[in-house]
MARKOLVO-916977 format. One line per 8 residues: number of its first residue (from 1); for each residue x, y, z of C-alpha. Coordinates in Angstrom, 2 decimals. Example, Ala and Ser with C-alpha at 12.3 -4.5 7.8 and 13.67 -1.06 7.14 Angstrom:
BEGIN
1) 12.30,-4.50,7.80; 13.67,-1.06,7.14
% end
This chain:
BEGIN
1) 7.34,24.92,46.89; 5.22,27.91,48.48; 6.44,32.11,48.27; 8.31,31.58,52.12; 10.59,28.97,50.52; 11.69,30.40,47.14; 12.77,33.34,49.84; 14.44,31.14,51.90
9) 18.33,31.24,52.81; 20.39,29.61,50.13; 23.41,27.55,51.08; 26.13,28.61,49.69; 25.39,32.52,49.56; 28.53,33.10,51.70; 30.84,31.71,48.75; 32.64,33.40,46.26
17) 33.50,32.02,43.16; 35.83,33.10,40.03; 34.80,31.09,37.16; 37.57,31.20,34.29; 36.07,28.02,32.32; 34.51,28.26,29.16; 32.50,25.80,27.08; 30.60,23.39,29.32
25) 32.34,21.45,31.72; 34.01,24.27,33.68; 30.56,26.49,33.54; 28.22,23.63,34.35; 30.42,23.39,38.03; 29.63,27.31,38.29; 25.94,26.78,37.41; 25.48,24.19,40.15
33) 26.90,26.07,42.82; 25.37,29.35,41.47; 22.19,27.49,41.32; 22.42,27.52,45.31; 23.49,30.82,46.12; 27.44,31.20,45.58; 28.32,34.11,44.32; 29.88,33.30,40.96
41) 31.57,35.76,38.51; 32.65,35.02,35.46; 35.57,36.10,34.27; 35.12,36.26,30.12; 37.29,37.94,27.26; 36.19,41.65,26.17; 34.34,41.94,23.75; 33.41,38.16,22.71
49) 33.13,36.28,26.28; 32.40,32.48,26.70; 31.55,30.75,22.80; 28.35,29.14,24.86; 27.20,32.98,24.17; 26.73,31.64,20.86; 26.36,28.17,20.74; 22.06,26.08,20.58
57) 19.07,27.17,18.50; 18.02,30.43,18.86; 15.11,32.45,20.19; 12.37,32.89,17.49; 11.96,36.28,17.95; 14.94,37.92,18.93; 17.66,35.91,17.02; 19.88,35.28,20.26
65) 20.98,32.00,21.42; 19.20,30.02,23.97; 21.34,28.24,25.58; 23.36,30.71,27.42; 20.52,31.60,29.61; 20.62,27.82,30.99; 24.71,27.85,31.64; 25.12,31.22,32.52
73) 21.91,31.61,35.01; 22.78,33.29,38.41; 25.97,34.19,37.37; 27.58,37.95,37.03; 29.35,38.60,33.89; 33.15,40.66,34.39; 35.30,41.19,31.18; 38.97,40.37,31.51
81) 41.59,40.22,29.34; 43.83,37.46,31.35; 46.65,37.59,28.37; 47.46,41.47,28.99; 49.36,41.91,32.76; 46.81,44.49,34.18; 44.14,41.61,33.85; 46.37,39.04,34.94
89) 47.07,41.83,38.43; 43.43,42.29,38.48; 42.95,38.71,38.74; 45.57,38.01,41.43; 43.38,40.86,42.93; 40.44,39.17,42.72; 41.64,35.57,43.94; 42.63,37.17,47.17
97) 39.22,37.57,48.49; 37.76,34.23,46.53; 36.55,30.99,47.87; 36.77,29.56,44.79; 38.96,29.28,41.16; 37.04,27.71,38.43; 39.07,26.66,35.28; 39.32,24.48,32.29
105) 41.79,25.95,30.09; 44.31,23.63,28.55; 46.92,22.21,30.92; 49.43,24.68,31.81; 48.15,28.13,30.83; 47.03,29.28,34.24; 50.73,28.87,34.97; 52.06,30.22,31.76
113) 49.65,33.32,32.78; 51.65,33.28,36.38; 47.96,32.25,37.76; 49.13,29.41,39.06; 47.52,27.49,42.04; 50.59,27.93,44.18; 50.80,31.95,43.36; 47.84,32.42,44.29
121) 47.69,30.38,47.43; 50.46,32.64,48.82; 48.28,35.52,49.03; 45.15,33.52,50.01; 45.79,29.73,51.92; 42.01,28.82,51.57; 41.83,29.31,47.91; 40.00,25.76,46.52
129) 41.26,25.84,42.45; 39.12,23.57,40.97; 40.67,22.59,37.88; 38.68,20.40,35.22; 39.96,19.15,31.92; 39.95,16.14,29.54; 42.73,13.91,30.60; 43.52,15.20,34.31
137) 46.29,17.48,35.58; 48.97,14.94,35.53; 49.67,11.63,34.11; 50.80,11.37,30.22; 47.53,12.43,28.65; 47.20,15.39,30.35; 48.97,17.75,27.85; 46.30,16.42,25.15
145) 43.20,18.31,24.05; 40.27,16.92,25.75; 36.44,16.99,24.34; 34.24,15.47,25.75; 33.46,12.97,22.76; 37.51,12.08,22.83; 36.71,11.65,26.50; 33.52,9.90,26.85
153) 35.11,7.35,24.68; 37.88,6.83,26.54; 36.15,6.16,29.65; 33.93,3.59,28.22; 30.44,5.38,27.45; 31.10,5.12,24.11; 31.59,1.86,23.46; 28.42,0.70,25.27
161) 26.37,3.15,23.73; 24.44,1.37,20.55; 23.73,-1.57,18.69; 26.20,-4.49,18.72; 25.86,-4.72,14.73; 26.44,-0.92,14.49; 29.41,1.14,15.18; 29.48,3.26,18.89
169) 27.52,6.11,18.84; 27.13,9.05,21.15; 24.22,10.16,23.86; 22.50,13.18,22.60; 24.06,15.30,25.26; 27.38,16.27,26.03; 27.42,14.26,29.45; 30.94,14.01,29.98
177) 31.04,17.31,29.90; 28.41,17.62,32.73; 29.23,15.14,34.52; 33.29,16.44,34.74; 31.43,19.88,36.06; 28.82,17.78,38.38; 31.99,15.91,40.12; 33.89,19.02,39.79
185) 30.69,20.48,41.82; 31.18,18.12,44.07; 34.88,18.29,45.38; 34.59,21.83,45.10; 32.06,21.35,48.32; 34.74,18.57,49.59; 37.22,21.31,49.71; 35.31,24.01,51.54
193) 34.29,21.51,54.33; 37.84,20.22,54.54; 38.69,24.09,54.97; 36.09,24.87,58.08; 38.51,22.12,59.47; 42.45,23.12,58.39; 41.33,27.06,57.21; 43.36,25.94,54.39
201) 42.32,25.10,50.38; 43.79,22.44,48.03; 43.06,21.90,43.64; 39.98,19.69,42.70; 41.27,17.96,39.93; 38.46,16.61,37.97; 38.76,15.02,34.72; 36.57,14.07,31.99
209) 37.37,10.46,31.07; 37.27,9.83,34.78; 33.77,11.38,35.61; 32.45,9.00,32.95; 34.59,6.19,34.27; 33.07,6.82,37.37; 29.94,6.11,35.92; 30.97,2.32,34.62
217) 29.51,0.32,37.09; 31.45,-2.78,37.65; 32.81,-2.66,34.28; 36.85,-2.90,35.29; 35.78,-6.31,38.01; 33.68,-8.20,35.40; 36.78,-8.49,33.40; 39.38,-8.82,35.56
225) 38.20,-11.44,37.57; 35.57,-12.75,34.80; 36.85,-12.06,31.75; 34.18,-10.37,30.89; 34.15,-7.54,28.44; 30.83,-5.94,28.64; 29.26,-4.78,24.63; 26.75,-2.55,22.83
233) 23.43,-4.14,23.78; 21.28,-1.86,22.30; 17.90,-0.73,24.39; 18.42,-3.62,27.13; 21.31,-5.00,29.60; 22.14,-8.80,29.28; 20.70,-10.84,31.60; 18.02,-8.35,32.92
241) 14.62,-9.10,31.57; 12.21,-7.83,31.14; 13.99,-4.61,31.12; 13.49,-2.49,27.70; 11.91,-0.77,25.10; 8.17,-2.25,24.21; 5.84,-0.93,20.81; 2.54,0.65,21.78
249) -0.46,0.35,19.44; -0.33,4.05,18.66; 3.49,4.04,17.13; 4.64,5.66,20.51; 6.92,3.70,22.82; 7.08,2.37,26.59; 9.69,1.60,28.95; 9.38,-1.44,31.21
257) 11.48,-2.59,33.89; 10.41,-5.48,35.63; 13.43,-8.12,36.14; 12.60,-8.34,39.97; 11.10,-11.34,40.84; 7.68,-9.88,42.93; 7.40,-6.99,39.97; 7.91,-9.76,36.91
265) 4.94,-12.05,38.80; 3.08,-8.17,38.97; 3.51,-8.01,34.90; 2.38,-11.45,34.10; -1.17,-10.78,36.06; -1.56,-7.10,34.27; -0.92,-8.98,30.98; -3.25,-11.39,32.37
273) -0.93,-14.61,31.78; -0.05,-15.50,35.96; 1.20,-18.93,35.55; 4.19,-17.43,32.98; 5.65,-15.97,36.61; 6.06,-19.51,37.52; 7.16,-21.16,34.04; 10.47,-22.56,34.95
281) 12.23,-20.33,31.84; 11.11,-16.95,33.79; 10.57,-18.07,37.43; 13.65,-16.29,38.31; 16.45,-13.82,37.35; 18.55,-15.86,35.38; 16.80,-17.73,33.99; 14.62,-14.81,32.73
289) 18.02,-13.63,31.69; 18.75,-17.08,29.78; 15.56,-16.59,27.45; 15.33,-12.37,27.43; 14.65,-12.27,23.33; 11.65,-14.51,24.13; 10.28,-12.93,27.41; 10.67,-9.45,25.92
297) 9.10,-10.93,22.43; 5.94,-12.10,24.56; 5.72,-8.74,26.33; 5.91,-7.06,23.09; 2.75,-8.97,21.99; 1.18,-7.42,24.84; 1.98,-4.17,24.31; 1.22,-3.89,20.60
305) -2.35,-3.98,22.00; -2.97,-1.14,23.64; -2.50,2.75,23.59; 1.22,3.57,25.14; -0.64,5.56,27.78; -2.74,2.47,28.22; 0.08,0.59,28.49; 1.44,2.86,31.62
313) -1.78,3.50,33.07; -2.22,-0.33,33.60; 1.31,-1.19,34.55; 1.20,2.01,36.85; -2.36,0.33,38.78; -0.04,-2.68,38.67; 2.96,-1.29,40.54; 5.09,-2.01,37.64
321) 7.55,0.40,36.61; 6.89,1.58,33.37; 6.82,5.03,31.74; 6.56,7.06,28.30; 9.34,7.72,26.30; 9.86,11.91,26.92; 10.62,14.74,24.42; 10.01,18.28,25.64
329) 6.91,18.92,24.76; 6.16,15.88,27.04; 7.80,17.29,30.13; 6.12,21.01,29.57; 2.75,19.23,29.50; 2.91,16.77,32.07; 1.05,17.30,35.61; 3.82,15.55,37.26
337) 6.94,17.99,36.42; 4.23,20.53,36.45; 3.63,19.24,40.49; 7.08,19.00,41.25; 8.78,22.34,39.57; 10.89,20.52,37.52; 10.74,23.44,35.22; 10.69,26.71,36.26
345) 9.70,29.69,33.99; 12.58,32.41,34.21; 12.00,35.92,32.58; 14.71,36.66,30.52; 16.60,40.16,29.51; 13.20,41.06,27.23; 11.08,40.01,30.52; 9.47,37.12,28.71
353) 9.45,33.96,30.23; 12.09,31.48,29.24; 11.43,27.58,30.30; 13.99,25.82,32.19; 15.26,23.07,33.83; 14.60,23.91,37.38; 17.40,23.67,40.42; 18.22,19.95,41.48
361) 18.38,18.64,43.83; 15.92,19.61,45.95; 16.70,20.91,49.66; 14.07,21.11,52.39; 15.09,24.20,54.01; 17.57,26.27,51.96; 16.77,25.19,48.40; 18.16,26.46,45.43
369) 16.62,28.76,42.94; 17.32,29.94,39.24; 16.70,34.24,40.15; 18.45,35.10,36.57; 19.20,34.05,33.37; 22.65,34.55,31.32; 24.07,38.01,31.93; 25.04,39.89,29.08
377) 28.45,40.54,28.48; 30.26,42.61,30.81; 27.51,43.47,32.68; 28.95,43.03,35.84; 32.24,44.58,35.50; 32.04,48.04,36.88; 30.21,46.58,40.08; 32.23,43.78,40.41
385) 35.36,45.92,40.36; 34.19,48.68,42.63; 32.81,46.23,45.29; 35.79,43.54,45.43; 38.57,45.82,44.98; 37.11,49.35,45.70; 38.26,50.79,42.06; 36.79,54.30,40.90
393) 35.06,54.97,38.11; 37.57,56.87,36.81; 40.31,53.49,37.39; 37.74,51.22,35.53; 37.16,53.91,32.89; 41.00,53.94,32.37; 40.85,49.97,32.31; 38.23,50.26,29.29
401) 40.22,52.38,27.08; 42.74,49.80,27.51; 41.52,46.92,26.42; 42.04,45.38,29.66; 37.82,44.93,30.48
% end
């Protein structure tokens, strides 16, 4: 990406968003939209802000938590006490000029503050409200507290994660939250597109459990029509072979996916066993699935004879999908990550370069970009209240004195 590209206009630069979310699901939606140029105003409680400001590992030099720099990036921070009547009034005034409101409070919170969609849309018919919760806006579980862990289990992910002889495990990230945030961002863009046709906004309802459920491939029809309950299988999918993690001589693991007929033949040739591809136990997709364990053992016998990078290089040359199991140090050192600028360095608030994942997906003409790390609490309060609402400095000072901002 050249210098001209980094300064290209961004596709959402004309969109104003109020983010009332907290923790991960709602704020991740805001992060995605801010990455592509939307002006995302994050509304935070005075004095403490979003709990994400305290989550995750701390910088070894400053002691400041690092996660906020990612999930808060490209946003502006405004402090506003929504439990006070004056804070609610100010939010209504801001909402009258916004395109989108993102919220992921517990069901009924916005209504209790008299900030329901029905009340806000009267002053702004084009307003889109994005509501991210554990279980959605209706149904018998809607009022339950819904953290990602619980909703991942309900959506089917936890039951499939891990090994069959052990209890279900969690993925090492808050995948349910980020999936809900991503679906919320997708819904936001659909609602804004529809608004272009009608001039009217609508509510986007993104639940964590359904965001996980949407990723469950053919799990439901498999049971409904074939009577099959998909079970945990560890590092492979039953009937898909060879496609697994295989040990190398140097102790590292290599992921190989060679279950397609032509690819399996190339793997056999790379392993020096070309006739294996015609063996009746392995010649077809179904046959390989039926003899999965024996086939995995054959591949593992070969991988153990080489170092992991050697295996990857041999199979890359042969046209067989294969790769190492990466950790953060591997990502930072990898030439493909560098060439793609998949990781970008952004100055933190002390001016020190901070590596983080870059904006994705990549757009050829109007790419997003990381313009700044997460802001300090209330950093933009005065500017936003002045620019959006025309409040004078003395009025803003009075709000601060009263603890509203």
